[in-house]
N, C-alpha and C positions, 0 to 999 in steps of 0.2 A: 071089487077088490081094491080099487084105487083109493077109496075113502079109508079103508083099513090101513093101507100103506101110508097115507097122509097122517093118520092118527098115530101110528107107530113111529113115524119119523119125528113127529112133534114130541112124543113121550121119550124117545131115545135121545133127542137133542140133535138129530141129524140135520134138521132144518136150520139150526143155528150155525152149523158148520158149512152150509152151502155158500158158494161164491157170491151170490146176490146179497145175502145177509151180511157176509163179512165185509163187503164194500160199504155197508151202511153203519158199521160199528162207530165211526167218528160221529155220525149224526145221532145215533142212539146215545152215545156218551154225552154229547152236547145237550140233548133233551134231558138226560138224567141230572146233569149239573144245573140246568135252568130250573128244574123242578125243586132241587134242594135250595137254590137261591130264592125262589118264590116262597117256599115254606119259611125260610129264615127271615125274609123281609116281612112276612105276615106276623111272625112272632115279635119282631122288632116294632112294628106298627102298633100291635096290641100293647106292648110294654110302654111305649111312648104315650099312648092314649090313657093308660092307667096313671102314669106320672102326671099328665096334664090334668086329669080329673082330681087327683089328690092335691095338686097345687092350687087348683081352683077352689077346693073346699077349704084349704088353709087360708087362702086370701079372703074368702067369705067370713070365716071365723075371726080373722084379724079385723076385718071391717066392722063386724058387730061388736067386738071388744072395744074398738076405738069409739064407736058410737055410744056405747054404754058409759065408758069413762068420760067422754066429752059431756054427756048429759049430767053425770054426777058432778063433774067439775063446775058446770054452768049452774047447777042447783046450789052447790055449797058456796059459791062465790057471790051469790045475790046479796044485796045489801041487807035484806031482811034476815037472811040466814046468818050472815056475819054478825049482825046486831044481836040475834038470839044466842049465838054461841058465846059472844062476849058477856052477855047477861048471865048465862049459865056458869061462866068461869068467875063471876063476881067482879067484873071490870066496872069501873065507874065512868067509862067513856059513854057519851050520849051522842045521838045523831044530831046534826046541825039542821035545824028546821028553817033557817034563813037561806034563801038561794044565794049563790055567789054573785058578786057584782064585778063588772069589768072596770078597771081603773084606767082612765085615759089621760094623757098629758096634752093640754091645749096650748 
């Protein structure tokens, strides 16, 4: 019969009204608060991880854009490319085939 009494007292809520449990209410409240803080911090950490991943992807995209633009700029500013572009535009400028010389005063 004692087991039935225990089950009935749990179902009726009599156990929660007992003096031993009432003395533990502050501890139970603290545990509940800590559980909510733990869950909140987990969500915050996940959100921060997503932001970090997104920022890392943006930085990688910017790096590749920079590398592409830099390669294009290097290619278009080569002497041969500039000379070809000038010829296409009908310019009469020609490349100097004589290397530069240094003038010194003795």
